[in-house]
N, C-alpha and C positions, 0 to 999 in steps of 0.2 A: 605491461599487460594491455591488451586491446579491449577497451571497455565500450559498450554501446548501451544506450537507453532504449528499452522496449516497453511500450505501454499496451497492456492487454485491454480488450474491450468487447462487450457483447450487449445486445439489446434486451435480453431476457432477464431483467432484474425483477425479482419478486416484489420487493418493497416499493419500487418506483419504475414501472415498465417504460422502456425506451428513454430512460433518463438522460443518456448521453447525447440524444438529439433534442432534448428539451431546450427551448430558447431562453437564454439568459442574456438580458440586454440585447435582444434580437440576434443572438449568435448561438449556435448549438454548443452545449456545455463542453463537448469533447474538443472543440476548436479553441476554447479558452485554455484548456490544458495544453494542447499542442503548441499554441503560440507562446505560452508562458515558458515551456521547457526550451523551445528554440531560442528564446531571448535570454534565458538565465544561463544556459549551458550550451552555447553554439558549437563548442569544440567536440562534443560527443555525437557520434552518429545516432540518429533518432528514427525508430521504427514503431509501427503500430501493428500489434497482433490481434486481428479483428475476426469476429465470428460470423458476421453477416455482410453481404455485399452492400446493402443499403447504408450501413455505417461506414464501410470502407470508402464508398464513393464520395461521401462528404469530405473525408480526409484527402483523398487523391486529388479532388477538385481544388483543394486549397494548397496543393503542392507537397503533401507529406507522403512518406513511403509507407505502404501498407502491405502486410502479408496476411492473406486470408487463411484462417485455421478452422478446424472442425467446430461448428457451433455447439456440439454436445460435449466438449471437453469439460471436466468437472470443476476446474479452477483456473484463475488467471495465471498461476505458475505453470500449469500444464500447457496453457496456450503459449506462454513464452518459451517453454522447452521445445515445443513444436516449431516455433518461429526461428529459434536459434540454430536449428539444423540447417537452415538456409543462410542465416546471418554469419554464423561461425565466429562469434566474439569469444574472447577468453573470459571476460567478466561482463555481467549483465546487470544493469540497474533497472528496477521495475518501479515506475511511477504509476499510480492508479489513475485511470482515465477521468475519475470524478474528483481529482485533487488539483484544481486549477490555480492554487496559490503556492505551489511548491517553490522553494527558494534554491538559489545557487549553493548556499551553504549546506543545505540538506543533501543535494546531489554530490557535492564534494566529500561530505562526511561518509556517505555510503561508499563512494569510490575508495576512500582511505580504508574503511573497514574491510572491504572485500579483497583488498590487496594483501591482507594478512592471511597466511596459509592456514592458521589454526581455525578460521571461521569457514564453515561450509556455506553459510548464508548469513546475511546481515540485515538489520532493520533499524528503525528509529523509534524512540518514545520521547514524550515531553511531560512536564509536570501537569497534573490536573489543575485547572483553574477554578473549578467549582465542584461542590458536592453533588449537584444535580447531574453534571456530566459523568462523574464517577459512578452514579447509580444508573445511568442510561445504558441499556443493553446494546445500543448502536455504537457506543464508545468502548472499544475493546481495551482491556487492561493487560499489561504485561508485568510480570515480576522477574527480576534479575537476580543472579547469584552474585557473590562478592567479586567475581572477575568480569562482570558485565555481560554474562551470557544468560539467555532466557531460561527460566525455570518453567513458566506456564503462561499461556494466554487464555483469557476468558471474557465472556460477555457479562459475567456476574461481578459484583463489587467485591473483589478479593484484594488483599487478605481480609478475613473476617476479624474485626476488632472485638475479641471476646470480653475484655474488661468493660467495654461500653455497650455491649450487646449489639454490636454492628454499627453504632453511631460514630461518625467521624466528622471532622471540621476541616476547613481549608488549611489551617496550620499543620494538621496531621498529613494532609496531602503533599504539602511542600517539603516534608521530610523524605519524600521519594521512596516510600515503602512500596509504591506501585506507580507505574507510568501509564500515561495515555498512549496507546500504541498508534503510530502513524502508518498509514497504508503505503509504505515505500519499502522496497527490498533491494538487495543485491545478492548475486550468486556467482560462484565459480562455475564455469561451463560444464565441467565434469560432474559436479554435484547436481546441476540443473538437469542434465541428461539422466542421472540416476533417479532424481525425483520423479521424472516423467514415467518411470517404470514401476513406481511404488503404488500399491493399492491404497485407497482411502482408509485411514485408521478409524477406530471407533470414536475417539474423542473428536476428530474432525467432523464426523457425521453428526455428532450430538451438538457441538457448538457452531458448526458451519464456519470453521476457521481453518484454512488450509495449512497454516504454519504448524498446527498441532500434528499433522502428518509427519513433519520433520522431527519434532521432539519425540514422538512415539517410536520412531525408528532409530533413535539414538544419535542423531546428527546435532551439531551445535549451531546456535543462532546468536551471533554477536548483536548486542543492542546498544546503539549509541544514544546519547542524550542530546536532544535538539532544543534550542531556545525558542524556536518558532512554533506557533500554534497552527495545527492543520485545520482545514475546513473542507471536509469531504461532503458530498451531496448524497445522503443515504435515502432520504424521503423528500417528498415534494416541498415540504415546509423549509427544507434547507436551501432551496433555490433562492428564496427571498433573502435569507441570511447572506448568501453568496453575493447577490446583487449589491447589498449594502457594503460588504467588504470590498468589492471591486470599486465602488464609488469612492471609498476611502483610499484605496491603493492607487487609483489612476490620477 
């Protein structure tokens, strides 16, 4: 299977406008992600599906391949579907542009999951490390079935622990009743093209989670368990956390 990595990106972030150009240790955030992927998984072709020329120029000036897409596309997956009509990969790994600490192990895990024909799409989750993160709506939750496929994604703290009136502790989180969803995906090319034709679902519109469009239409999402903690930049305060993490990693 011919697999490529495609990173979607746009500047119109509601919670943190132009965050992908925000300087982290004097370098735009998106370049941290680009350089990390190129170093961790150099054998995979790497492309950026970008919504604005301003963002694309930063990447092309640094030597990365950019495909400009319609800035009004509703999701990153729609952006990747548009880009792959030019790339023509059999399998596509989607790393979020604001996830600059992605690991080689995560990329390889996604590649392994998408090579399985029974998965239309694949993603990763990890164990929640704190109750605070579990309750944070910026930390998306995913619940899996007994075969490792997604049942639901939510910004809400699910499942609701009825016996304790919703109260949970770290020991309960370690039992993996729920996973912290990591913003990385993989798709079969045929499914990705099909996804690009689907209308947004009601649940997707409510939660603002594009993966719910997949579940609403009856497709399957394999969810692998990652040992690594993700550190996405959702709000401005996360940039300081990233700087600290980069200092520890470098």
